[in-house]
N, C-alpha and C positions, 0 to 999 in steps of 0.2 A: 368631535366635530363641532361643538358649540364652544371650545376653548378658544383663548386670543389667538389671532394670527399676526405673524410678523412680516408678512410679504405685502407688496403693494398690489392691489386688487385693481381690475378693470371692469366696471359694472357692464353688464350685458346691455347690448345697444338697444333692445326694445324696451328696458326698464329705464334707461336714462333719457330717452326722447320725451317721456311725459314730463319731466322735470326740466327740461331744457326751455328757456324763454323762447318765444316765437323769433325766427329769423337768426338764432345763434347757433354755434357748433356744438354738438353733443358734448357733454362733460367726459366722456369716456377718453377724449384726447389729452385731457388735461393732467398735470401732475398732482396726484392726490396724496394727502398726508397720510401717514401709516395708521392703522387700526381703524380709523373713522369709517370708510366704507365698508371695510372688511367685517367691523362688529355689526354694523347695521345689517349687512346682507346675510351675515351668518345667523343673526337673530330671526330676521323678518323673512327670509325666502324659504319656503318649506320644501321646495325641490331642490335645494342645493346639498348634496350628500358628499361623503368622503372622496369620491372618485373625482367629483367636480373640483375640490380643494386640491387634490394632487395635480390634476391637469393645470389649474391655475400656478400652483407652486411652480411646476416645470417651466411653464410659459413665462413666469416672472423671473425665474433664475436665468433662462435664456436672455430675456430682455435686459436683465441687470448686467450680463456679461458683455452683451453688445454695446450697452451704454458706457462701459468703461472707457476712459478718456483715450488709452492707446489703441484700442479696437476701432474707436470711431475715426481717430486720425488715419488708421490704416484703411478704412472702408471709404472714407472721403478722399484720401490720397489715390487709391484706386480708381475711384470714380472719377477724378480729375484727370488721371493718366489716360484712361479710355475716352474720356471726352475729348482730350486734345488728338487721341488717335482718330476719332470720328472727325475731327476737323481737319487732320490731315486727309482723310479719305475726301471729304468735301473739298478741300484744297485740290487735290488730283483732279476732281471734277469740273472745279471752278477755275478758270483761267484768270480770274481777276484776283484770286485769293492765294497768298503765297506763305510758305511756312519758313519761319526764321531758322529753326533747328535744322530743317533740310538744307536750306540754303548754306549754312554754316558747314555743314557735313560735306556738301558738294565742293565748297571753296578750300576747305582743308584737304580734301582728297586731291583737288586741282594743284594745291601748292605742293603736295608730296610728289605727285607726278611730274611736275615742272622740274622739281629738284633730281628725280630720277631721270628724266629725259636729257636734263643737261649733264648728267653724269655720264651719259651714254658716248658724247664725243671724246670725254676724257679717257674712258675706258678704252675706246678704239684707239686713241693716240698712244695710250700706255701700251697697248698689246702690239701695235704696228711699229713702234720705235724699238721695243724689244726684240721682235721679229727680225726687223731689219739688221739691228746689231748682231744678233746671232748669226744671220746669215753671212754677214760681213767677217766674222771670225771663222766660222766653219766652212764656207765655201762649198757647199753641198754639191752643186752641180759639177764643178771641177773634180771634186773628190771622187764622184761616181764615174766621171770619164776615165780617169787615170786607174782607179782600182778595179774597175770592171775589167779592162783590159789587162791588167797584171794578173788578176785571179784567172781569167781565161787561159793565159798562155803559161803561167808558172804553176797551175794545177792541173794541166792537160795530161791525162792518163792517169792521174792519182787515184781516181775513183775505181779503177779497174785493178788495182793492187790487191791480191788476195793472200800473198805469203812473202817469205823473204826473198826467195829467187826472183820474183817480179819486182820486189823493191830495188834490188841491185839492177835489174835491166831498166827500170824507169830513171834511176839516177844517171846511169851510163849513157843512155840514148835519148833521153828527153830533157832532164833538167839541166844537165852540166851543158850540153850544147846551146841550150838558150841563155843559161846564166852566164857562162863564159864565152860568149861569141867574140871571135878575133878576126872576122871576116867582113868584107862589106857586101853589099846586096849582090855583087856579081861574082861571090865566092872567092875573092882574091884576099890574101893575108894583109891585114893592116900593121904597118910597122910602127905607127904612133900608139903607145900604149895607153893614152888617154882616151882613145877611141875604143878601147877594149871593154868588154862586159857592160854593153848597153842593151837593155831589154826594150823592145819596141820603139828602138832608134834614140829615144830621149830620156830614158830612165837609167842613170849611170849606177852601177854598183859602187857603194861606198864601204870600204871595210872588208872584212873577210866574210865568207859564207860558212856559216857555223852548221855543223851536223853533229849532234850529241844524243846519246842515249842513257838509259838507265836499265839495269840489269838486275834479275832476280837470281837467288841462290839455287845451284843444283844440288839436290839431296835425295836420299832414298826415301821413299813415300813411307810415311808412317801414320797416315790419317784414316786407316782402314783397320778396324779392330778384329776383322776376320783374317788378316794377314794375307789377302789375295795379292795385294800391291806392294809386299814387302821388297821384292825383287825388281821394283822399277823406280827409275828416276822421276822426280817431280820438281817443278818450277814454280814454287809458290809465288804467287803476285803479292803476297803481303811481304815478302822478304826482300832485301836489297843487298846486291854483292858489291864489294869494295876491292876485291883482288885483281891484279893484273891478269890478263888473259891473252889468247892469241896463239894459234899453232905456228910451229916453225915452217918456213918456206926457204930453205937454203938455195933452191933453184932459181929463186926470183932475182932478177938482175935489175939494180937500181941504177938509173943513169947518173953518172958521175957530173959534178958540176964542170961548167965550162966558162971560159971568159966571155964577157960580154952579155951574159944573162940578165944581170942587173946593171944600172948605170952607177949606182953608189959604190959597190964593192963586191969582191967575189967571196964566195962560200967554201967550205971544206966538204969533203964526203962525209966526214963525221957529223957534221951539223945536218946534212941532209938525212942521213940515216936516222939520227935523233928525232928529226921532224916527221919522218915517216912513221916512226914507232910512238910517238906522243900520245894518239888516241887509245893505245891499249892499257893505259893506266889512268887511274881517277885523276881528274883535273886537280892541280895543286892549289889553286885558288881560282876563285870566279866571283861573279858579281852576287849580291844579294838583295833581294827586294821583290817587287811585285810580278817580274817575270816568272818567277816560281808559283805560278798560279793554277788552279785546278783546270782539267781539261773538259771541254764540251765537245764530245765525239759527234760523229754523223748521227748516231743514235742517242739522244740525251739520257736515256734512261740507264744507259750502261756507264755512265761516266764515274760512279762511285764503285764500280766493281772490277775495273780493269786494272788498277794499280793499287791493291790495298785500301781502298776508300779514298785516295787522293792521288790524283795524277797531275805532274808538273807538265808544263808546255812552255818551253823557253830555256834561257840559260839559267842553270842551277847554282848552287853555292859551292860547287866543286868537291864536295864531300862524297857524292855517290854518282857523279856523271862522268862520262866518258866522252870527250870532245875532240872532234877533227875540224880544222880550219884550213880553208881553201882561200887563197888571196888572188886578186885579179891580175896581178903584174907578173904571174907564172905563165909559161908557155902552156898551152892547151895540152900538148902531148905529155908534159909532166903532170899536169892536174889529172889527167885520165890514167896516167901511170900510178899515181898515188892512190886514186879511187880503186884501181885494180889490186894494188897491194893490199888495201884494207879488206877486198873481197876475198883474196887468195888467203889471207890469215883470219878469215871468218869472224870479222868485226861484228857482223849481224849473225846471231844464232838463236837457238832455242831459249836462251837465257834473257833475250832482249825483250823488255816491257814495251817500250816505244821509244821513238826516235823523233827529234825536232830539228827541223830545218829553218834557220833564221838568217835573213839578209836585209839589208838597208840600201835604199835607192835615193839617188838625188835628182829632183826635176825642178829645173829653173824656167820651164817654157810655158806652163800654165799658171799664170797669175804670179801669186807669191811664191818665192822658193820654198820648197817643202821636202821633206824627207818621208819617203814611204817604207814603212817596215813590213816585212813578209814574215809569217810564221805559219809553217805546215806541220802538223804532228801527226804521225802514223803510230797507231797504237796496235799492239799484237795481243789480241785476247787469247785466253787459254782455251778457247772453243776452236781456235785456227783461223778465225776471220781476222780481218784487219779493217780498223776503222780510222778515218782520217777527219781532221778539222783544220780549215784554212782560216787565217786571220790577218787582215790588213789594215793598217793604222797610219794616219796622216799626221805629221809633226811639222806646223808651219814655222818657218825660221824667223818670219817677221809676224808678230801676233796681230797687228793693226795693218790693214791693208792700205790706209791713207787717211786723208782729211774726214771722208765720208764716214769712215768707221769710228775716228774719234767723236765726231759730231753725234752720231747715232747712240754711242755709249753715254755721251753728255745729256742727250735729251731724255734717255732712260734714267739716267741718275738723278735728273731734276723731277721727273715723275715720281720716282721712288721717294725722293725726300719730301715731296707733297703728301704722298699716301701715308708715310710714316709720321708726318707733322700732324695730319688731321687725325690720326688714330691716337697719338700721345695727347692731343688736346682734348680729345673725348674722353680719354681715361681720366685726365686731371678733373673735367667737369663732373663726371660721375663720381669721383672721389670726393668732391665737395658735397655732392648730394648724399653722400654714403650709400652709392648704388654701384659702387666698383665691381663687387663680386657678381652682382646680377648682370653687369655689363660684360664681363669676360665670359660669361657662360652662353653668350648669344653666338649665333652662327655667324653673325656679320662680323663679330671680332675675331673669330676664329679664321674666317676668309680673309680679312684685312691683316691680321697678325701673321699669318702663313705666307701671304703676298709678300709683305715687307720683310720678313726674315729670309725667305728664299732669294729675294731679289738682292739683299745685300750680300747672301752667300755667293751669289754668282758673281757679282762685282768683284768680291774679294778673290774669286777663283780666277777671274781674268788677269788680276794684278799678280797672283802667284804664278800663274802659267807664263806670262811675260818675264817674271823673275827668274824662273827655272830654265828659260831658254839660254841664259848666260853660261852656266855650266855645260850645257849640251853643245852650244857652239864652240866652246872651248875645246871639247874632246872632238869635235868634228874638225877643228884647225889642226889637231895633231894628226889625224887620220889623212886629211888632204895634204899635209906636209909631208908624210910618209909616202904617200902616193907620188906626189911630184919629185921627191927625192929617190923613188924607186928603190925603197928599202927591200932587201931580200925576205922573202916570205919565212925562210927558216930563222930569221932574227926578229920578226915582227910579232910584238905582244901587244898591240895597242887595242885590239878589237874588243876585249873583254870589258873595260871600263866603259867604251863608247855605247856597247849594246845594253849594258847595265843602265846608263843614264837615259838612254833612248826609251828603254823599256819602262822605266819610272815615269817618265814624262807621258808615255803613250797611254800608260795606265791611268793616270790622273786626267788626261785630255778625255779619254773615254767616259770615266764617271761624270766629268763636268759636261759633256754632251747629253748624258741621260738626264741631268738634272735640268739642263735647258729644255729638252723635250718635255719634261713633266711640268715645267713651269709655264709653258704654253697652255697646257691643259688647265692649270689652276686659274691663269689670267682668263680663261674661257668662262669660268664660273661666275666672274664679275659682269659678264654680259647678260647672264639671267637675272642678275638683280637689277640691271638697268632696264631690261626688256619688261619687266613687271610693271614699269611705270606706264607703257603704253597698254590701253585696255585689251586690244585684240592680242598683241604679243604677250600680255600677261595671262591670257587664257591658256596658252601653251604652257607656261612656266608653272602656273597654278596646277594644271593637270598633272605634270611631272612630279610636283611637290605632293599632290593628294593622293596619287596612286601609289607612292613610294611604299607606304606601310602596307598596302594590300599586296603588292609585289613581293616584299619580304616575307609576308606569311605565306605567299604561295611558292616561294622557295624553299620554305621548311618542308613542302611536300614533294617539290621536284627535286631537290638535292639527294635525299636518300632513294628516290627511285631512280634517278640516273646514275648513282654509285651502284645500286643493286644491278642493274643492266650491265654496267662496266665489269664488275666482278664476274657476273655469269658469262659475259663474252671472253673474260680471260680463260676460263675453263673449257669453253667450246672452241674458240679460235686461237687461243694463245700459243700453241705449239706450231700453228702454221703461218700465222699472219704477225708482221713486226707491230702493227698498230695495237694488237691486244697482248703483246708479249710482257707488258708491264701494266700495273694499275693505273699509273699517271697517263700513259699514252692511251690506254683505253677510255678513260674519262674524256680525255680531248677527243678522241675519235667519236665516241657517242655524242658529244656536244656537237660536232661537225655534222654528224648524220642527221640530228635533230633540227639543225638550223638551216642545212642545205638540201636536206631530203635527197642525198646523193651518196650512194655506197656500192661497193664492187660485189653485186650479187653472185657472179661466177665463183669469185675467191671465198665468199662466205659459204657457199653452199657446196664447196668441193668435196667435203666430208660430211656425214650425219645430215643429209638433206632436210628430212622433216624436223630435226632439232634447230637446224639453222632457220628454217622457214617460220617455225613458232618464235624464234628469239626476234628476227626481223620484223615479222607481222605485228607481233604485239608491241614492239618498240614504235614502231611507225603510227600504230593506231592510237596507243595510250599517250606517248610522249610528243611526237611530231605532229600529230593531229588535235588531240584534245587538249593537252597541257600548254602547248605553244599558242594556240589559238585563244586559250583562256587568258593568256597574258593580254593579247589584243583586245579581248572583250572588256578586261578591266580597265585598260586605258580608254578605250572608246567610251565606256560607261561613265567614267569621271569626266572625260572630256564634254560629253553632252551636256552633263550637270554644270560643269563650269562655262560652257557656252550659254546656256539658259541663264544662268545667274547673272551673266554679263550684260544681258539685254542688248539694246540697240547701242552699243558702244562705239565710240568713233575708231575708224580704221587709221591705218598708217598715213594714208594720203590725207584725211581730215586733219591728222595731227600736224603734218607739215603745213597745211593750209591755215591751221588755227595760229602757228607760229609765225607765219608771214602776215596774217591779220594783226597779231599784236605788234609786230615791227612796223606795219604801215600806219597803225594809230597809236603809236607810242607816246605822242604827246598828251593825248586824252585818255590814254589806258590807266585804269586805277589799280594799283598793286594789290595783290592778293592779301597780303598782311593788313594792308590799310583797309580792305574792304571787310575783312573777319573783324578788325577792331571796331568798325562803324557799326555792323550789324549786331555786335554783342550786346548793344544797349537798346536795340530796337524791339518793338513789341512782338509777341510770340507769332501772331498772324497779322499781316498787312497786305495792303493791296498793291496793285502794280504802280499806281500813281504815287503811293507813299514811298514805294522804293525808288522811284525815279526822283522824288524830292530829296531823298537821303543822299543820293550821288548826282547832283545836278549837272557836273561836268562830265560824267562817264560817256564814253562813245557808244553809239547806238549798237554797233555790233557786239560789245561786251555785254551791254544790258540784254540785249536779246539772247545771247548764249547763257547767261545766268538765269534768266527767268525761264527759258526753255528747259535746261537742265533741271531746274527746280521742279517744274511740273512734271516732267518724265519721270523724276525720282519719286514724287508723291504718287503717281500713277502705279509704279512698281512696288510700292511698299507692301501692299496687301495682295499682291500676285503670288500665285504658286499654291501648293497644298494646303497652306495655313490660312488661306483667305476666310474660310467658313468660320474657323475658330476665333479669329480676330474680329469678324463682323458680328458674332454672338456676343463677344464681350464688350463691343462697343454699344451694341443695342440694350444690354444690361446696363452699361454705364449711362447711357441716355435716359434709360427708365428710372434709375436712382436720382438722377438730377432733376428729371421732371416731377417725380413724386416729392422731391424735397421742395420745388418750387411751389407746387399745388398746396402741400401742407402749410407752407409759409404764407400764401396767399389766403387760405381759408381761416387760419389763426388770426392773421391781420384784420380779416373782415369780420371775424366774431369777437374781436378785441381780446382774445384769449392767448396771443402769442407770448412766449416766453422762452429766453435764451437757454440753450442747452447747458446743464450744469458741468462745470469742470472745463469747458472750452474757453479759451481766453478770447476777449472781445477784440474785435479790430480796431486800431486807431483810427478815429473819425475827426471831423472838423467839431469845433465848439458848438455851433448851432445844431449839429446833428446830435451832439451828446444832450443838449438842453431837449431837444425834441423826444429823445429816448427817454430822458428821465421822467418828462411829463406823461408819455405813454404807459411808462413802467407804474406810474402812480395811479392812473386811471385804470389800468389792467388790475392792479391790485384790489382797488374799490370794487371794481365789477365782479372780480372773482369771490370777494368777501360777501358780497350781496347774493351772488349765484349760491354760494355755500349755505347761507342762511335760508334762502328759498328752498333748496333741497333738504335741510333739515326739517323745515315746516311742512313739506310735502310727505316726508318719511313720518312724522308725528300725526298728520292727517290720516296716512294710511294705518297707523296704529290704532287710532280712535276707530276708524271703520271697522277693523279686525275685532276690537274689543266689544263695541256696542252695536255693530252692525250699521250697514248703509241706511241712511235716511233719518238717523237719530237727531232729535232736535235738542239743543242745550239751552237752558236759561242762563243769559249773560247779563240780565239787567242789573243784577247785583254787583257787577264789577265795575270798579272805578276806571273810567276810560282813560283818564290822564296818567294813572299810575301804570295801566296796561300798556300805552304807548311809550312810556318812560322806560319800561321794563324791556319792551321790544327793542327800542333804541339803544 
């Protein structure tokens, strides 16, 4: 404990007060050289033990750590930061004090908001120009009027077909009389063949009516290992028959040709018999293409199991299809005779997998001339049931309706060029900044890129569709020429190529219509970006964005729960109800019950009442009540937070009012960029008068808006649950600052002020530097004198301890001049 110390010691307050000159600050606050005070106090303080030295050591280590230059800067920086936070708080309370940073933040936000609001008219124009262009091409209203009428008439009674016999009856008594009508509204026969085969008076049949089928093979059953079905015939849906078929009907009398049936030429009996027998052999040739597409039956879940996993609906490639063609220029009696001939020879039997009826109508009464394609598919499931699917497509023979259609496409193309150019320019700018990869990963780039790419694809689709009308019109000209020439049906083979071309075009037009529909939804997403610029509308957009992650986590729980109920429903209700006969249908029906809370309780509880009740009640309580309302709770909770954080933001009416104010005062209105540039060099805190001097020509309305927004933002900075935390931090920052000021004043008053070591001095004027130098010199002299007085005091204390107090020394023998010289 008596050894040398290497730490700076801070003498106790009561010991240093005795040695401090009257009116001066105690020496404890000064920087003391090492060992000096420590040695003396270690030697002269009898009550200083080892524990005291350890405490002093810890204190001095902590003080040394805090006095490091880096830590001092961090502490002082934090003090300055929260001092400005306190100033912000004062600025919020003082209407004459404005914060530059808050004002800059408001102006930058206003600049972004203005850009977003200005993009809203562009987005609206972009959307509506494309929507108008799409409506001009698709003509949705007239399409519905025509197709709804045709579907009602041409599918009448088809939903009641349940077997092959009813199929023949429907063809003979319903479809053919409607399709090949040769009488007027009074029931009188029409002599002009151009008036024949008109459906709903204005839709004229163009080309033949196709009826084709695909057949399965007939073979002995061998799929039962027990041998029970070995003596039975099976008609495997996975197999396909290519052999000629049909039973002989020697008693059937075919009407012989007679003169005058056709205008162009007469036919022979051999040609007619060959024409009647043609459907019983596989078609020699046929179209190839998208007409051979998979069937979507009345029950979608069965589409992959009715015909070996793939069911065609349309004109096939001729290798496995049996085709019968009926032409409009034949007398109706001959058409019905040929249909009966097919019936007698059992053209439809147990081997039939499905039949497709295809026809094309020409309508020139409703707007642009158009072709209406009609396709009805009847599928004969091996369960004994019959499923149907009807499809109607419209093919416009003129792709543009007129000048307005061209103008709409032109405006949309210009808008698309602007969007593409802006995004390409942004990419080049980011590439120069070496931030291209970061830019392409943003959601805005994904939205803009997808918008531009799909827009150009749709425009190219317009051009391709118009280009493909050429071959279709050429085929149609051949069909119309054969009709006008009254070419005999027995010699007419023009229908195959026309239907193939029309099928390809209809398929492409259908896909293009789907792309157009999806593109409208994509353009809708641009509205959300523009709506974010308006504060009140931005609350809704921010709510959707903020709650998206919570909803995704919620779906992780909802998904397995819903699938579990759907699978359970398949086992409980699947054998009785079509909705639960397949897992996909069950999931869809469960979602319908959950969202609509509507279900057929008598059908569900028809069997196993209590099991059904347990399934329904638990589903409704857990999914429809709890889980679905939990989604609403998530959205409402996030919305309340977003609405609270938005504060007293301007509404839509105020936004339009502000735009009108800007337009009204446009001569004196200071641009946002100019205001930001001017405020960058302004002091951190300034008064209202200083702000007005900074912008002398600013309109009064603009100055009032900027100042009021700044004061409102200052008042909201410390609002909310973190207010107490920020207040405590600011109070501590003020305490640190006040302690530093008080300490500096005391040191200046006592003449013992000394700059902190390691902290660079501030740049000052010359006269200040000279005063600092003189004060430093005087301070050094005073510190030396104080140190000598302290040493004299310690020596005096040592004499008292050695000889006792009150001891008198004889100093008469000492030479006073030498003593004074020694002291000096």
